[in-house]
N, C-alpha and C positions, 0 to 999 in steps of 0.2 A: 167729524166727518163720518160717515157710515160705512164705507167700506174699510171694512178691515180691523178698524179699531173705533171705539167710543171718546169723543170728545167734547166734554162739556163745556157749556159757554158761560163763564160768568158774568157776561154783560146781559145775556138771557135772562139768567137766575134772577138778577137784580130787576131787571123791566117784567118778569113775571109776575111780580105782587099784585100789578093791577090786572084788571079782568081783560084779556087778551080774545083777540078776532077768535081764536080757537076755543075757546071756553062759550062763546057765542054760538057756534056750529052745532047743529043735530050732531050725535055721537055719529050715525050712518055714513055721515057727510065727512066725516073726519080723511084726511090724505094721510099718506106716509110722513110728508113733510109737518105737516100739523102734528104727528106726534115726537117726530124727533126733536121739534123744537119745545116741546112739551115737557121733555126729560131732558134740556140743555143741550142739547146735539146739535149738529148741523144736516142741513137738507140730504138726502140720498139724493145719488144720481138718476139720471130719467131710467137707464137700464134698472136700475135696482127697484125703484119705484113701481116700474112692470111687475117684478116677480112679488113686490109685499104687497099691492092691493089687487092683485090678477085673481080673476075670477075664482071661485070653489071647483075648481075642474082640474082633471089632470094633466100635470103641466112638467116639462120637460126644462130643466134650467142646466145650461152647458156653462158651467164656471171656469175659467182659465187659471191658472196657477197663481196663487194671491190674489184673488179675485175679490175677497170679503165674504166668502160664502156664508159663513159660518154668524157673521153681524147681518147680512139678510134675513136668514131662517130665522133669527132671533126676532127681528124687527116684524118679521109676516107674523109670527106669532101674536106679538103685541098687537098688529093691526085688527087681525081676527076677534081678539080679543075685546078689544077697544071699541070696533062696531059692532060688538053681538053678534057676529058672525058663527063664532064658536064658544064655548067655556075653556077654562084651561084644561079640564079632568078629559076633556073629549081629544085632546091634542097625542099623537103618537110619533114619537121622534126615534130614528134608528140610525146607528151609525158602526163605526166596523170596532173602536177600542173603546176600552172601559174610560180610557182619558178623554177620549173624543167627545165620550159621551156627558161625562163630569162638566167638560167645560162649555158643550153646548145647553145641559141643562143650567149652569150659573149664569152663562149669560142672559138664558130665557127668563129665569127667576130675576135678575137683576132688571131687565128690563121691564118686565112688569111690573117690579116693586117700584121702581123710580118713576113709572107713569101715575100707578096709583097714589103716592105720595106728591105730584106734581101738583101745582097750584093750578092749572087750567082744569085736573080732574078734581080735586076735591071742592072746588069753586061751584061743583054744579049738585053737590049736596044730595039729597035723597034721590035724585033721577038715574046717579049710579051707583046707590048702595049695592044691587044685586051681585054688579061687575065686582066692586071693592070685596064683596063677601067671597066672592068666587074665586079671586087674587088670594086672599086669605086663608081659602080652605082648600083650594085646589092646586093640583099642580100637574103641568104635561107630563105625560109618560115618557120618559129619555132614557133610552138604554141599546145595549149593544143587540145585534141583527142574533146572535148567538142567544142571550139573556131572553130574548122577546120568542125565541121558537121555544125555548124550556118553559115558560110561561104557556104557550099553548100545549105544551104536551104536558105540563103539570096539572091543567086544566081538562083536555079532552084526550087524554090518552089511553084511557082505558077502553076507548073506540076500538083500536088496532089489533089486540091489547099490547098496552107496553105500562108499566109500575109508574105510575106518575112520580114516584121518591126516588126513582133509579138514580145513582150516584153518576156524575160526569167525571169520566178521569181525564187528568191532566195529559198534556203531550211527554212527559217526562215519565210519568207512571206508565203509560199506554208502552212508550219504549222498553221498560222493564219487562213488563207482562210478556210482551210479544219475545225481548230476547230469551225470556225464561222457557216458552213454548218452543222457539227455533232451537236453541242450545239441548233440548233432548228430544227433538225431531229424529225418527228411526229411518229415515230416508236421506241421504247425503244430497247437498245443493254443491254445486262448482264454485262458489262462492264461500267468503268470510262469513262467517255470523253475523257479524254487525252490515253488512252488508245485504243478506238475504234480510234482516229486521226492517232495514230501510226500505226495500221495495216490497214487502209485505205490507208495513202502514200505506204506503204510495198507494199499492194496488186496492186497497181495502177504503182509502179516502175518495180515489175516483167511482169505486163503486156507489158507495154512501152519496157522494155529492152529484150524481147522474142518476140516481132514483134506481137502480137498477140493482140485481141480486147476482152472487156468485152462480147461481144455475143458467142466468141468461147467458151469461159470459161462456159458459163451457157447452152450452146448447146452439152458442151462434152457428147458423149454417155455412157462413162465410169465413171462418177458421182457415189461415192461409196454410196450414198442414196439410187438409185436405184437398186443397185445390192443387199444391204441387203433385200430391199423389194422383191426383187422377188425369195430371196432362200427359201427352201422347207424346214424351221426350223420354229417353233416357238420360240424356247428359245435361244434368243440372247446374245453373251458374251457382257459385260459391253464396253469392248474395241472398240467392233465392234459399239456398241450403240456410244459411243464417238466420231468415226471415221466419223458415219453418219450425228451426230450433225453438226461436222464442216463443211461436204458439205453444209448443211442448212445455217448455221452462213456465206459461203462465197457467197453465192447466194445472203443475206442480204444487205451485205458490197459491193457487184459488183454494187447495186443500188445507193450506197455514192459516186463510185467515179464515176459512171456516172452524177451524180450531180457537183461532182468538175470539172468532163471535160466540163460540160455543162457551167458553171461558168466561166472556163480559156477562153471558148471560146467568152463568150460573152463581157469577158474583152480584149478580143485579146493578150491574156498572153500564154504563153507553159512553161510547166516544162524542165529539161535539159533531164528527160530520154525521152520526147515526141519528143524533139527538135533532139535528137541522132533517135527515132526511123523514124522519118520522115524523115531524112539524107538517113538513111540506105534503106527505101525504095526507095529514088530516087535513089540511086545508083542501086539496086537490079530491078529496073522494067523498067527504060529508059536508053536505050543506049547512046542517047545524052548527058546526064550528063558526062556518064563515057567518051566519048569521050572529053568532053568540059575540065574536070579535068586531063585527059590525056595529053592534049597539053600544059597544065602549067608546067608539071613534069616528069622528068626523071629519078629522085633519089628519093627515099623513104625511110625514117630512122622513124622506129616504136619503139618507148623504153617503158621498162616495157610491154611489150606485154604479160606476164601472168597475167597482172589484166584486162585485156581488157574482155567486155562482150560480149554476142552474137550480139547486135546491132552494137555494135562497129566492132567486125568482119564479119559481114555481109557489113557493109558499106566499110570498106578496101579490103575487097577478091571481090566484087564486081567491086571497082572502079581501083584497081592496081595488081588484083590474075590473075587467069590462066582463061584459054577460049579459043578464038579464035584468040583474040589481042596478039600480042608479049610480051612476060614478062618482067616488067621491072624491075630496079634494086634495089629491095626493101630489106633491111636490115632491120632484126625485131630483137631487143635485149631484152632477158627478162632469167630468173632462176628459173626452175620448182619448186626447193626448196624454192623460197619464193612466191609462189604463195597462200596468206593467207586472201584474200578478198572475200571469195565464198561469205561467208553472206549477201555482200553488192551486188553481181550480177557479179562477177568476175568468167570466166571460166575455170577451171585449166586444160581443156582440149585444149585451143585455143591455147597454144603453140606446142603441137602436130599437132593440123590440122592444121598449120602454111606450113607446109612441104608439105601437099597435096592443100590447099586453093592456095598456091603460087608457083606452078610448076614451073621447068625450061622445056624447049622445049624438052629434053631426059629423064625427070623423075621429082622426088620430089626435093625440093628445097634442097640446099647446106645446111650443118651444120657446124659450126665452134665455138669451143669452149677457153673462155679465165678462165683458172684456177688458175692463181696466183694473189693470195690478196695481196692486197697492203695494208691493215689494219691492219688485224690481226696477230697476234704473232703466231708462230708453235703450241705452247701449247694450244689456244683457237681452233686453224683450228684441231688439233686433235679430237678433242672434237665434234665438230662442223661436222665434216666427219664420226663420229661414230655414231651421231644422222640420219644423212641423209643415213647410209647405208641401212637399209632397204628398205627405197624408190628408192635410184638408182638401187637395186636389182631388184626389180619389173618393172620398165621400162625400163631396159637393153635389153629388146627383141621388144622394139614396140615403136613409138614415138621418142620424144628427149632423145638424151644419155645426163647423166649428169657427168661430169668428179669429180674425188676429187681434191678440194683444194689445193694448195700448198702456202707455205710463199715464200714470195719475198727472194733473192739473198740477204744475209746480214741482216736477221731481226734479231730483238733483242729479245731478252727472253721475257714472259710474265710472269704473276703469276698469278695462278689459286687456288682458295681454294673453297671445298667443305664441308660443315658441314649439320649433321639431329641435331636436339634437343628436348628436352624434349616437351616443348611447345612454344606456338608463342613468347609469352614474350622474351624465351630465346634467339630465332631466331633474333627478333628484334634488341633486345641488341647487339647480336653478329655481324649483319651486321653493326649499328651504329659503333661499336668499332673498325670492321677493315677499315670501310670505311673514320672513323677520322685518323685511323692510316697509311693509303694509301694515303688519301688525303695529310699529313702534309710533309709525306717523300717525295711525287711527289714535293711538294712545296720547301721542302728544295733542291731538287738535281737539279731541273728547275728552280728557282728563279721566279715561277710564280704556280698560283692555277692552279689544273688541272678543266678539264671538268669531271663531274659523272652524274650518272644516276641511278636509281633504276628504274626499268622494270617490272611492275604487271601485271598479269592476268586479275585483275578486279579492277573497280574503287574503291570497298570499302575497299580495302588494303592499299590506298593510306596514307591516312592520320595516323594512327597509326603508320605506318614507318616514316613519316614526325616528329611524336613526338619523336621517338627516337633518329634519326637523329639531331635535334634541343637541345636534350640533352646534345649532344655531342658536343655541341657549332657551329656546321654546318650550313650554310645557307641553306635553302629548299624552293625550288620554284614548288608547287604540279602544274601538268600541267593539267591534264584531268579534264574535266568537271564535271564528275561525281565524280571524287575526292574531287572537291572542295565542292561540296553537301553534304559531310560528314565532314567539318568542324562544330567544335560545332557551332561558331556565326554565320555562315550560316545557320547550321540546325537551330537554334532558331529565326532568323528572318522571314524564309520560314515558318518556322511553325505559327508564328505570323500571317503573311500575307494568310496563309493557311485558319487559324480559321476565320479569318475576312470575307475572300470572300465566306467560306462554314462553316457556324457554327456547322453543322455536322462533320467535319472533327476532328472526336476524337482523332484519331494517333497526329495531331498537338497541339490538347489542352493539349492530356497528356504530350507530350514531356515537354509542358513549364509548366501545374501545377504542375508534380512532379518531375521537376528540379528544380535548386539552385536558381531561381527567385523567386517561390512561394511556393514551399516546400510544399506542400500539403500534408497530413500524408493519410497512408491506410483507416483508418476511413472515415476519410471527401471526400476520393474520392469515397468509397463505399456510401456513402449518396449522392453525386452527380451523381452518374450514376443511384442510384435509383431515383433523383429528374427527371432526364432525361428521364426514361420509366414512369413517373409519367404524366410528360406535354404532351409526346407522345398519352398519351389515354384520356386526359381531355377533355371532351365533350364540357365546359365552359371557357373554356381557365384559369383555375384557380389552376388544376392540383388535385382538388379535387373530390372524390367520389358525384355525385350531385343526383344518385337516383339508385334505386335498379338495379338488374340485371347487375349492372356494368362488371360485369367480360364477360358477352356473348357480351355485347357491344366492349368491349376490343377486345375481341376475333373476331367480327365483321370489325371491325376495322383493325386491324392487316392483315387480308385477304384482306380487300380492298386495304390497304396501299401497299401489294407486288401484288396484281392487277393492280394497277395504279401507282406504282414506286415511291411514295410519301414516300420522307424522312421523318424518325422518327427524334424528337429534339436530337440535340446533347450536349455532355457534357458544351459549350458554351452556349447553351440557357440555361442551369439548372444553371449556373453562373450567368445570365442575371437574373433567374426568381429562387433566391434560394428558395423560400417558407417559411415556419416556422424558426424561430431564432432558436429554439433548434435543428435542425436536425445538426448542423456543432458545430466544437468547434470554441471559440471566436477568435484564430488564423487563423482558416479555413475561417471562413468568413470574415475576413479582407483581407485573399490573395484573394479570390473569387471575393472581391469588387474593389480591384486593377485591378486584371486579366477584368474585364469585364471593366473597364475603359478606360485600354490601349487597349481593342479589339473594343470598340466601336469608338474609337479615328483612330484609322488605318480604321474601315468600313466606317467613314464617308466620307474618302478621295477616296474610289475605284475610283471614278467616273475619277480621275485624273491620272491614269497609273501607269504601274509596276514602272519606275524610280522614281516618287514621292511617291508613296507608301511605296516603298523598304525604303526609306530614313526615312520616319515618322515611321517606323516600327523599325529602327535602332536605331533612339533615345528615342521612348517608352521604348525599353528593355536598353538603357545606354550601347549600347554596344560598343561605341566608346571608353568610359573608362574601360571596362573591359580587351578588348583587347590588350590596352595598357598596363595594369599593368599584363597581362599574356605575355607579350613582354619582360615587365623590370625583369621578375623573368626565364626568358629563356625558356618561355612555348609557344612561339608562334610569330609570323611574324607581329604582330602591326595590323595595318590596312589594309594588302596586299592584303587579301584573301577577306574582305567586299568591296574593291576597285575595284577588278577584279568583281564581281557580280555587282557592280552598273555599271560599264561598260557595262556589257552585258544586264542588263535590260533597260538602255540609247538604245542599237542599239535594241535590241526587240521594246522598245517604239516609233521608229523612223517611225513605218508601223501605221497609224493614228488608223487602226482597232484593234489596239493590246489592249488585257484587262489584267486584274491582273490574274483572272483565267486561261487565255490561256498562261501564262508566265511560271505561275505553272506546270501546266501539261507540259508545253514543258522541263523544267528542269527536272522533274520527269523522261520524256524519257530519257534525256540527262543521266541518269544513266545507264543505258545500252546501246544505241547508241546515241550516241553524233551528232544530227542531226543538222546541222549550227552551232554547239556551238563549233566545234573542232578550236582551236587557230594554228596559224600557230608556228611551235615549230624551235627553232635556239638552236642548243646547246652553253652553256655558261660556260667561266671559273668561278670559286670562288663561284659555289654554286652546290648543289645536284639538280636534275631535276627530279621529280616522274612523271612517266606517263605510258600508256599502252605500253604493246609490239607491237600492233598495230599502234599506233602514231610511235614508234620511227624506223620504216620500211625506210632506206635510210639515217640515221643520224649515228654518231658514237661520242663515248666519249672515255676519257682516262680511266676511272674507271666505271664498271659496274656492278651490282646488280641484280640477278635474285632470287626472294626470293619466297617461298610458294608452291616449286614443288611438291606439295603433290598429293596423292590420289584423284583423283575426281573433281580436281581444273586443274593440267596441268599435261595431258591432262585430259580434262571433263570427267565424265562417264554416263551423263546423253543422253539421246537420243537426238540429232538435231533436231529443229525447223523443221518440215516437211509436206507436206501436208496432209496426212494422217489423222492428228489430230490438225493441224494448219489452222484455214480459211484465213491466210493473205499469205498463199504459195498455189501458182498455182500448179495443178499436175504434176508430174514428165514428164510424157507422152506429155504434152503442152509446155514445155521447146525446145527452140532452140540447147541446150548443151544436149540432153537427148542421153543416150548411144546406139549406132546402130552400125552396122556393120562396116561403115566407120567412127565410134567415138567410137570405145573400150572404151576408156576414160573417155566417160560424163556420167552425172547423170543417176544413176541407174533407169530402170523401172519396172513396175509390171504389166502383165496381168490380171484383176481380173474376166475375162470372163472364165477364165480355172476353176473357182470355183464353184461347184456344190453345196455345202453344206456350212454350217457355220463353220463347223472345218476346211474345206479348205482354206476359205476365212480369218479365222483367221491366218493361216499358214502363207499364201501367203504374207499378211500384215505384220506379225511379223517378217518373212524372209529380207521383202523391207526394211521396217526401219532399222533393224540389217545393211544392207547394206547401208543405208545413214550413219549410224552412223560411219560405218568403213572410209567414206570419209572423214568424220568432223575427226576422229580421227587421218590421215594422214595429214589434215589440220594444227592441232596443232600440229604436230611433226615438220611440216613445221614453224610453229610460235615458236617453241621452237630453232630452227636453227636461226630464225632471231634474234631472243634474244642474243643467244651467240655471234654472229658475229658482235655486235655492240661494243663490245671492242678493244679497239686500244691497250690495254697493260695490265691491271687488271681485273681479272673477280670473282666475287661471285657469286655461286650457292647453294640454301640451301632449307631445309623443315623441317617441325616441326610435333610432333606427337598430341600433345592435343593444341585445340585452344577453345576460349569460345564457351560455348552452345552447345560439341559435347559429344555425351556419348559412342564413341568407340573412339580410336587412330588413325590416320589418317596415318602418315607416309609417306616417299619418295616414289613419283611416280614414275612408270617405267623408265621415263626421266631419272631420276637421278639415279635411279639404275644401269642403262645403262652407265653412266656415270663414277660411279663408279667401275664397272667392267673393263672399260678402263685404270681409272688409275691403277688399282691393275695390271692388264698386265704391266702397263707402268706407273711404279712411278713418272717417272722425269714430267710428264705432269701436275699434281696437285699435293695440297696437301691437304689432308681430315682433318681437323681442329680436328672436331666431327664427333660420329655417332651413336648416340642412337639408341639402337633395342630393349631395354627393358623400356617401360616407365612408366610401372605399371598399374593396373588395373582402379584406380580412376582419374578422371581429377582434376589436381592438382589447376586448374582456378577456380573451380565452385563456391569456398568460400573465393576466392581472395579479393573482395571488403569489406571492412570493415568501422566501422565508432568509433569514441571515440571522447572524449573532451580534448581539449589541451588547457593549461600545466596541466599535471598530476603532480600533487606535490611531489608524492613518488615514482616517474618512475625516477630510476638509476641516474647516474650523477648529478645534482644539489638535488637530496632529502634531503640530510642533509647538505646542506651548507647554513646557517643561511643568509648570504649576497644573494644567490639566492631567498630565499623567500620573504626577505624583498623588494628585488627586483620586483619581481612578485606581491607582496602583494600593494607594492605601486602602481605599474601600473593599478591593478585592480581597487583601491579606486579612481584614476586618472580619468577612465574609467567611474566608475559608477557614479562619479559628474558631470560629462559632458553632456551638452546638443550635440544635433545632430550639430547645427554649430562648436561647440569646436572641432568636429573630425576632422576639417581643419587645427589646429592648432598641431596636429600630424606630427613632421617628418617620413618620411619612413626609416630613419636609425634609429630613436628611436624604431619604430616596432620590428628593426631586433635586436637590443641590448637586448629588454625585451625577444625576443625569444632566445637570447644566453645566458641571465642571466639564463635561464631555464633550460638550457643545452639541450637544443633542437636542432637535428640536422634536415637542412634545404633540407637533400637529402630523409628524410622522408616525405610521402604523407599525412601524416595528417598535420604534420605540415607546407608544402608548400601550402595546401589546406586552411589552417585558415589565413597564413600570404597573401596571395593571397586575400581572401576574405577581411581581414583586410585592404588591401591598394585599392580595388575596392570601400569599402566604404567611406576611406579616399579622394580619388580621386573623387567620385560622390559628395562630401562634398565639396571640394574646387570649384569644376567646378561650384556648385550651388551659390556661395557666390565670385566667381573671377569675373572680367571684361575681361578676356581673354578667348578665343575659341583655343586650339591647334588643329591645323591641320595638318594632317599626309601627308607629299607630297609622292605620289603612288612609288612603286619600278621602276614600267616603263612609261616612257612618250615618247610621241612624239616629233619630233621635233617642232612642233607646240607649243605644250603643254610648251616645256623648252623657246622657244620665248614668250609667253604670260607669264609664272611666271617672267621674266625678266621684262617683259613691264609695267605689271600690276598686282601687288601682290594680292591685293583685291578680283579682278574678279577671279583669278585664286584659291583663297583659297575656294572662295563660292562656284565655278563648283567642287571641289573637295568635299566639302563637302556634294554636292547636283547636282550629275551628270544628268542632263537633256538633252532630245532630241533635236536636233540642229529643232527650227522651220523651216518651208519650206522657202526657199529662192533662189531669182531668180537669183541671182547674184552666188551662191553656186552652183547651178544647172547648171548655164551659164560655170563656171569654170569647171564641172566636165564633162559637153558635150564636151567641145573643148578637153579637156585631154584624154579623149577616142579617140576622131578625131583624134589628133595629132599620140597617141600609135600604131592606125591602119593606119596612112599614113606612119612609119617609119617600121613597120612590115608588112605591104601590100606587096603582092608578085609582084616581076619584077615590082619594081616604075618606072622605067622609059617607062614601054610600057603602064601607064594609062596615061589618061589625067584629068585634074582636076575635070572637071564632072563626071569621074566615080570613082573619089575615097569615100572609106566608107563613108554614111550619105550626100553624097551631092545631091543626090535628096531628102531626107526626110521634114518632113514637121515639124521643128524645132520649139520647145516651145517658144524658144530666136528666136526674130526677127533678133539680129545681129550677127549669127552664121555665115552666110555666109560672112559679112564683115570679121570677125575673120579670117576665113580659109584662105582666099585672101590676108590677112596683112600678117598671118605667110608663105604663099608661097611664097611672096615678101622677105620674109626676107633671111639672109644668111643661117641660121639655116636647111631650108628647101632643102639647095642646098648638105648639108654634108649626110653621112651617120652614123648614132646613133651606139655606139657600145653595148648599152642599153639602154630600155626603161622601165620606172614603175618597178624599180628597189626596193624590199623590202628588209629592213635591220632593225637589231638588234643589236647593238654595246654599250658596257658596257663603262662608260666614268665616272670616279671618284665614281665608287660602283654603279650607276643609269644605269640602261637601257632605250638606247634611241631607239626609234624605229619609224618606218615612211617607206615613200617610195620617192627614187630619178626619177624625171619625165624622164631626159634622162641626159647620160653621152658620150661625144664625145671624139675620138682621138684629140691631139693637138700636132701632130709630134710625139714624143715620149713621151709626157706630158697625161694628161686627162684635160676636161673641165666638170665639173658637172653644169647642165642648169637646173634652174624651169623656168617653165612659170607661166606668171602673165597676168590674164584676165584683170583687173581692171587698174586703173589710177594710174600711180605712185604718190604716197604720197609725199608733199611738192614740186613737179616738179615748180611749181612757183615762191615758195620761198626757195631754198637749204638751208637757214642759219635758217629755223622756226624749233621751237621745233620736230615738226610732223615729219619733213623731217629728224634730226638729230635721232629721234628717231627710223624711217623707216632703217636708214644705220645700225645702231644696230642693228637692228630685222634680215636685211638681212645676217649681219657678223653671228651672231648665228648660223643660220638655214644654211645657205651656209659650217660652219666652221663643222657642225656636219655630214654635208652630207661627206664632203672630207676625215675625218676620218672612216666612214662608208665605202665610197669606197675603201680607202687604205688597210682597212680589208678584203674585200672581193676577193680585187688582192690578197692580200698576202696568203687567203687559198686556191684561185685557183690557181696561179701558184707557191706557195713556196717561193717566194722571197718578202721581205718587200720593198713596194713602198714609199719614202718620201712625207711626208705632202708638199714639196715645189713642186713637180712636178702635184699637184692635185690643178687647180684652179677651183673657183666658180663665177656662174654669175647668174643673174635674167634677164630675157628676157620678157618685157613688148609687148605685142603682137601688143596693140591699137597704141603705137609711135615707136614700131620698136626699143627700144631703148636698149642696152644692159649695165647693172649694174655691175662692176666688183670692190667687194671692196678693199682696196688698201692693207689691211691687214685682216687676217683671224685669231682668237685666235688657238692656240694649243688646245692639250689634256688637259694639266697642267692647262691652263687658263680658259678654260672652267670648268674642275672641282672647281679650285677655285673660281670661280663666284658662281657657282651653290652651293656649300658650305656655302656661305654668305646668301644664302636665305632662309638656315635652322633652324635661331631664329630669324628671323624679325619679328617684332610686327607690324601689320597695323591698325591703330587707327579705332573707331566704326563709322566714318561717312564715312571714305572710304568702310569698309565693308555695311554700309547703302547703300550706292551708287551703289554697285554692285550689292547687291540683290536686288534693283528696290522697289518704290513704292507697299504696301500691298502684300508684298510678303518675309515677315520677321521668316518664321517656324524655318531656319535652326539660325538663330540668337537666337531665344528663346530657342532651343532647347537644353537642361541642365540647365535653365535659370529662372525656375519656378516662380521666386520674378519678374520678368520684367527686364527693365532698358539696357540700351545701352551696349555692347559687344563689343571688338577688337579682332584681330585675331592675331594667332601667327603659323608661317610654322613652322614646325619641321618635323624631319626624325621618 
């Protein structure tokens, strides 16, 4: 079946041994069905065939969700090559992510190889030798839009001029650079540094994305502030004053944008947006650039075109679009209903504009539709179509028409359930219960666990849902960075880092002081606040009134502080200097002393970077013990979330300019927009993944839940970010995708020159903002459609009335009500489990949090049982007579026995909290007295980490306890540079036309002197003469319940089989002494790494083809560039053997001497953590 997956037909392969009708046809007369059958597949649908064999003219393909666009694009490439309409090297394919580009490249190359090896093709002999040679020696150029813009800039940048070898800075490094500029800015802003940084980056991105300059924004004649000043009315409305202030703030931000651009220019760096902008200018202004790119290209495939921005549109239309030149065979694939990235620069009108940007000789571009969903069951499609009906009706008279999605022939039934509940707690419990039932039913029916996802509209909803799911015994993975920040242990450690970096961060201090660790009461908190005020106004540093007239002095100081932006003292300052002893309770003063000690210890390490400070803060709070106890009680995932944050801190700290405050600000921004923090997401069986709907686009799961479809949230009811009120937006009339007569679907504009007074101006702006709000509402509707169409089988959609902190019930939004109406008209589509219409007038969650004392002697059950009383009293006496060290002698089971004897129910929140706290204290006492530190192995390991665990468990354990950025290493840089060059070599256009000295980087001034030698040695190898099926292939694969992630350097065809190759730029260990210990260890390392790679490649192939690939058909090799030697392990462990070997490491004890060696001299903070008494400690790995 061509839609979505390629399924070989064994019977056809057998029949293909005789000359078929296909082999008798002239190549030019082959049909898409002929080619599909020749490679053992099934005939494409009629709609797919129209795309595959369409004329070599501009064509817009509207492909609905799950409509098999990747397979259809690959089939079109094979058809064009097979029928001699194009050579492989003349084909350019562009998409958004490296992962998508690699998937498309692999699919295309696989289909070309299958066709070249097919009996029908081979039987033609010399007739097709030219095509066979082209398939063997050429590859289509398939890359990301950003990468292609880089190629254009590298080739022609001096025309602008821009240095072709300028470094492109990633989002993390850009944030650090802008943060350093804003932190030293000499003019104050009314926002935090982190907020200013985010707004500067947003404004700069819009300026680049719409091909304008900061001067264009400054000189804009329609600046609102000028309009407001010129109107003949004295009384200005507050909204208009706010709008005028936004324009002034924008002017101030433009100065910072200029400073950022100046710094980038001096350092020879570009942002991704700047690179795309320069490439668009080259294409638009220089005909010789267009001529050069067209000479290389005759066929262009543009994927996910609805997500392109203005600069991308200008670049592509200028290079390959209409005008005086002959139209090229440009095929654009997209779905207007999945245009959901307007907030990050995508232009929703680009698909409509394609029809005129890329005209045929006789008129607008052709349009073809792919409307068969190969993913979703009929029930899901019925609801999805009802959601988009309003948008389809709006677009039917103009632009790209959008078809109704239809299920594939023979599609199985899905199970859809809707629910509206009284409270958010009820909704979470329903989702968790239903998800658990469906999860286990699927596992029983299919013999393996399903993939499952909960798709949230906002990050803050992730963690509460995760807790509900874990309570049902499900394994949960929170994938959004913003969601990660709401995990309790993450919030605590970041709060400590925050108050250490900024003593005035009272929000962070309050979280810690009022939390379970310090438990400062209301009276002590009030006293601490008063003390902070006293310190802020003290003239002599004591906090005491030193002279008469203090009130006036305080008032003068407050005014001065406001004018000079001086920070007042914070709660942390007051804790450090609490003043008179009688101000606090004894317990409160002790808590403040401990708090100040911990904060001071962390503050002393601030100069050591975010990764190191994170570890110190985690150890200071004892979070390692706490999260393990929670996991034991089924209330968490152990160290998983802490490890995730540690990895991200280490990545951030790899930039030498990274500071702790910059890292904290960066994370704060990530709550709303995951700048550089968004991780690559791979749907995984055996766990429930929680992520945002935006992150889920392009993915699919067996079971999907879409919660909290409530009023005001999905869709949002607030006015969107807009240029009138928000200084980080450029005026809509300066945007390249603004609404015009030629672009009726563009962003609305307003002509404020029409206003003659404040009333008219206010009406104009209000109407304009409402128009902008309407466009965002349409994007939310498309987002909801994306959420529903992620489900391959089962779907849950729900809402609630009451949640924490709301004064009025919320209830289901318009979107969920529309689904209900659809179900009422067609009851077979879904089941409505519950639909609460009267939630009451009072919020039942307002007083839900209660405190109490456990155990209650006269509370039911055990109250009249003398034996229970005796058990509890005995336990109390034992505890009362115990010293803190004696806590270590209590067993966790004895705590549970005492609780059970008291008649306590462990499901009771109070009981669970008591037990959790008891176990935490026991664990902390044991850890202090023990000579063993438990090290939890992360849930996700790279292949390299797995090898490190097997080779040196001590170093691995230390690195897990304290992940640190790697020191700059010339050998690491050497390998990274070479790997990038090899990737470019295998993906470079028309390799057979490129001389060695023209390859990417061949003329660069390399930092490592031996790069040229490495390239020459590689080009002399047999691998350089082969065509790679895939390069730099990322993967995430589950082996023995552990996720292995990594990247394969290259994969080659080996007849009908495969070879996975890893390039090694260093010397082969043990080359002179093959029987040495190092040589034997190296052979073991090679076997483990390549074993993981081949399992990952087998899974990738099964996913892409629908056919399992036996592991014995995949070999693995290390290729040593310097010696030209290939190392093929004789045997590679299979999945069961790898899992067993990994399991053995979970309870391994490593002696103190090994740990100390791994830590290194003078670097023993990790070993000392949790060991106040000192002494040597050993390590023990575990889950």
